[in-house]
N, C-alpha and C positions, 0 to 999 in steps of 0.2 A: 758527206762524200770521200771514198778511200782510194787511192790509186789501187790500180789491179793487177794481180798476178800475171805472167807472160801469155796465159792462154785465156787472158779477157775475165778472170774470176777474184773477185774482191778477196786481198789476202791479209792485209793489215792486223786487223784484230785476231784471226786462229793463228797465222804464223808466230805473232809474239807471244801466243802461250803454247807453242809447239817449243820455242826455242828461249825463253827468257832468261831459265840459268845461265844456259852457255853464252847468252848475250852481254851477259854482267860480268864474264869472268875472263877477258883476253888476256894473254900475257904480255906485258912491254917487250916489244921487238929485241931490247938490250939484256934480259932477263937471261938467257942460257950463254954467257960469254963463251964457257969453254967449247960451243960447237965450231968448229974453222971454217965449216961453209957458213954458217951466218955472219960470221968474223968478214965473211968474203963478198957478201952479199952487201952487208952493211959499208962496206968501202966501194962497192959498184954505186952503191946510190948515194953515196956523198959527192961522186962526180955526176953521176945520172938520176937523180930524183925522181920519181913517179909522175908520170903523167896519165892520170886515169880518165877514162871516157866517160864517165856516167856515175852522178851521184844525184839523190833526189833529196838533199838538204833543202832545196825552198818549199818542197811539196809537204814535208815533213813541221815546218813552222807553219804553214799553212793550216796544216790538219791537227795543230798541236793544241789539245783539248782546254789546256790551262789558259791559254791565250791564243786563239787563232789568229796565224797572219802578224805577233807581233815579236817584230825581229829583235827589239831589246830583251823583251820577258827570256824568248830562247837564246840563254848567253853559252856563246861557243867558247869564252873564258873556262866555264864550269865546265863539267860531266856534261852532258845532256843524256837525254833519255834514249836517244838514238845512236846510231854507229858512229857520228862522225861530232868533234868538237876540235879546239884549235892544239889541246895537248897531246890527243890520239894520232893527226894529222903529223904533227913533230914525230912521232913516234915510229909512225907507218913510213915517214921520210918521203911524206907528199910532196913534189915541186909544182904540180899544175894542175888544176881541176877543170874539165866539163862540167858545171852545174845544171842539171837537167832542170827547165822552167817547164815541166810537164804540165799538160791540161787534159783532164780527160774525155774521151773520144766520143761518150756517153751524155754528156750534156743536153739538156733538151734547149737550149739557147746560149748565145753570150762565149761561143768559142773565143772570139777576138779578144773582148774584156777580160776574161781570164788570164788569157795568153800575157795580154799587156800586166797586168795585177802579177802575173808571176814573176815576169822580168823585174817588175819593182822592186817585187821580195827579195831575189839575188842579188840586184845591182844594193839594195839598202846595206844586206849582210855585209857583202864585199866593201862597201864605205865604211861600214860601222867599226871595222878591224883594220885600219890601214898599216900597220905596224906587222901586221901579218899577212893581210890578202891586196891583191892588186889587180882593177881589172885588165885582163890582156886581149886584144883582135887579131894578132898577126903571132907567128912563129918567133920573128927577133924579141917583140915582146914580151913573151913565154920564157926566152931565154934570159931576157936584162933581169926579170924578175926572179927566175931561179938563183942566177948570180947574187942578187940580195939579200938572198934568203927567206924570200916570201914566197905565197903559193900562188901564182899565177890563176884567175878566174876567167875563164871562159865562160857562153852561155850557149846552152846546147837546147833546142826545140823538140819535144818529144812528139810527133805528129804533125802531120800535112793538114788534117782537120782545123787548125787555129787559121788556115788561110783563107778558108772560105771562098776556093775556089778563085783565090785574086793574087795575081802575080806583085801586084801594087804593094798588099799587103805582105810578100815575100820580103819586099825590097822595105819596106817600113821594117820590119824588125831585124834584118841586114842592118839599118841603121843603129840601133838601138843596142847592137853590140853581138848578136846572134852569128855564131860560126858556125853549126851544124843545125841541119833539120832531121832527123827521124822521118820518114817519108810519110808510114801509117805509125798506128799503136795497134791496140786491139779492136779498131773494127774497121772493116772495108769502106772507103774514100768512094767519090764519082769517080775520081782519076787514079787508082792506085788498090790493089788488091792485099791485104793485110794475112799475114801467117797464121792467124788465130781466128778469123774469121771467114764466113762463107766468099768464094772468089764472085767475083761479076766481069771480070775484065781480062782473063788471061796473063794476068801482071800491072803494068800502065797502059793508060791509054795514051792518046796523042797529046793531051793536056799533060799528063804528069811525066810525060820524055820532054816536053816544054818546060816543066818544073825544075828538071834536074838541069836542062840548057842553062836556064837563068839563073841556078842556084851556082852552076860553071863560071858564068858568067858574074858574078858577084866575090866569087873566091869563098861561098860558103859549102861546106863539108856535105856531099849527101850521103846519109847515114840510112844503111839496108837493115837495123837490128827491126824486127817487129814485121817485115815487109814478107811476102808470099815469095816462094822461090823464083816461081817467074817473073814477077817485079823484080826482082836481083838480077834477074838475068836482062832485062830489059833495061834496068838503069845502067849497068855495066857497058852493056851496047851504046847507051846515048850522051854517057860520060865521057869529059875528056878530061877530065881531073879524077885524082884518085878518088875512091869513095872509102868509106868506112862502116864498120860494124862497131859501133858504140859501146854495147854489151851484149854480146852471142858466144856462145861456144860450138862445140864442134858435134854437128848430130850424128856423125859416123858414132861416139862414143856414147852419146844421149839422144835418142831418137826424139825429139823435144822438135816440134813446127818452130821455135824461136832458134833454135839453133841451126848452123850453116853447114849444108850438104857439100861433099867433097870437090862434087862439079863446078861449084861456086868458089870455093878456096883454090881450085887449082887455076882459076882466071885471074886473083889474085896478085900475079907477079907480073903480069902484061899490063893492068891496071895501074898498078902501083900503090893499090891500097893496105888498109889496116886490119885488122880482125882482132878486136879488144874484148879479150875473154873475160868472160863473168863469172861470178862466185858463185852464185843464186843456186841452192841445193837442188831445186827442182830443173835444172838445165846442166847440171853436172854429174847427177848420178840418176840411173834409168830407175833404181831400186825404189828411190825417194820417190821419183815422179810417179811412179806406178801407184805407189802408198797414197799419196796424200791426194793426187789430182780428183777421185770421188769424193774425198772430206771437202774439198776446195768447192765441188758442186753442192755438194747440201748445203754448206753454207750459203752459197750466193741464193738458192732455193729458199731456203729459209729466213733467209735477211729481206728478200724481195721486199722494198714496199717500208720495213722497217728502220725508222729514221731516229729513234733512241738511243745513243752510246751505250748505256746501260745494258738495254736488254741485248743489242748487238753482240757486246761481251760477255754476257751469259751466254750467248748460244754457241760463242767462239769458244769459251771455257770447253763447254760441254761437248762438242763435235771435238775440239784438238785433244781431250782425255784419251782418245780411241787413236788418236794417230800412233803407229807402232815405231820404236826405238830406233830411229834409222842414223848411225854416224856415216858422217859424209869426211872426208878425211882432205888435207892438205893436196896430198899425192893425187887422188881424183883431178883436183884441180890443175896440177902439173901435166898429168896423162892429156886433159885437153889442149893445154899449151904445148907440148910435145907434138902431139897433134897437126895443131894450127902448124906449127914450125916445118913437120914435115911436109905437109903436103902445100903450104903456100907459099913456103920460104922464111929463111930467118928476119928479112927484112920485112914481112907483113904481121906480125903478130905485136899483140900490146894487150892491156889490163884496161879493164872496164867492171869494176867491182857491182856497182848500181847498189850500192849501202843508201840505206836510208828509202828504199825505193823496196826492199825487201825483207824479210826478217827470218830467214833461213838460209844460213851460212854454215859449212865447212867447220868442222872443230880447230880452233886456232889462228880462224880468220872472221871471227864475228865482227869486226869492226874495222876500220882503217889502219888499226896496228896491223894489219895481218901481211903486208905486202912483203917485207922483209923476211919473214917465215917463208915466202913462197918462193921467192926468188934463192933461198938457201935449199929449198927441195929442190929447185933447178940443178944449182951448183952439184951439188949430190950425183945429179944424174950425167954430170960431164959438161953442161952448158960452160961455154968460153966467157970469160968478163965481158968481150966486144958485144957475143949476144944479149948477156942478161941487160948491158946497159941499151941495147936498141928497143928490146921489151920493155923495160922501164919506160922512156921517155924518146929514144933517138929515132924511130919508126913512125910514130905520130908525129912528130916536129918534122921528118922530112917530107912525110903526105901533106902538112897543111902547107909547108913551105911550098912544095909544087903545086897546090890549089890554088895560091897568091898568084905565082909566076903565070899558071894559064889564065887567070882573071884579067890580069892586065894584057893579056893578048885580046883575048876576048871582047875587052873593055874598046879596046882600039879598033876593033874591025866590025863591033854590031851594036847597035842603041839598045837599052831597054826593051824588053818585049811586049807588045803591046797585045799578045793573042789572048784569048778568052775562053773558057772549057766551051762557051758556045759555039766561037767561031774554029775550034781544031776537034771538038768530039758529036757536035751537032745539036741544033735548036734544042733540044730535048734535055741534053746534058745537063746534070747539076740543077735540075728542077725539082 
């Protein structure tokens, strides 16, 4: 099982061969010391370390062919095969990270079991490096970790399918430390439409709205990456707390369904939420998206039912050799950040790299060392130090703190919801 591309297409093997050379050639953030904009970016990040919205390291560990799920074998004190390790996190000035505890939406069974296993992997990673990582569940704990020079480590669920239509499960995941949930992933659920699957509900059902309400009561951020535009609108109407997009870019620049349309960006100011711009080539560059999508679809068709990793790799190499060379630049990522700031406002933009969840990155942003170079490009465009600090971590910290305040009020006003999908959406719902 591999994690899937944003359009619901498996990517790991194919994209690995499309970008392998560049993925191992990232330039350390300190290298071009003569660049005054990089110097300024590093100074901002010394005060406001990056708080990234989405990194799939736990899934990379689970899928590590050499030792699947073995946290010790995937040693973050050494340079890893993927995009993330302790030294590169330091170079990238990472101060806080939502680690995605992703579960595939197309499992035949065992959503909850797999979700618990993924939470376990993430928590064991955090516990293994106590000098560098620390579990955080509140905005205050994030800031305390940053002051101590550690990476505040939070858990984010990617896909409400792991609830199995149970609000009790939602509360149990919150008790285990989960602080956001992406309402869908690549498949439409019984209660929410996905951006990359056939819609069935016109957005959220009544039970879907109840999921949002209960997340508000718990203080769990509602993440709208991967949901349909109608589900985005419904969630914004239902939510009393700020929502986030943990890893999405601007649809006006790259019309991928995973990106955020301007009509939704314009509503972020009233909601108080944050769009955390992602760096994945297919979400950044429309040229790259158009060239790669047919290859993704071919790879999916040819590997359907193929379980042998060597054969899947062979097919990936063959298809990947036909991918035209399309360079995506840091400037193109900055265009998305600029656009979100222009439409949503400077208080409503952040960063959500999606590292270790994809393998195709803009040149210079192939791994977690790339954040300072992006901020340097924005500084070059005239961004103030204040706005750079908001982008890096200030905005998501504010949204998180506001969600915690809403939760305190709602818990005092109402008990845990006893709603079920059958009582809200009808006896046949969820069957």
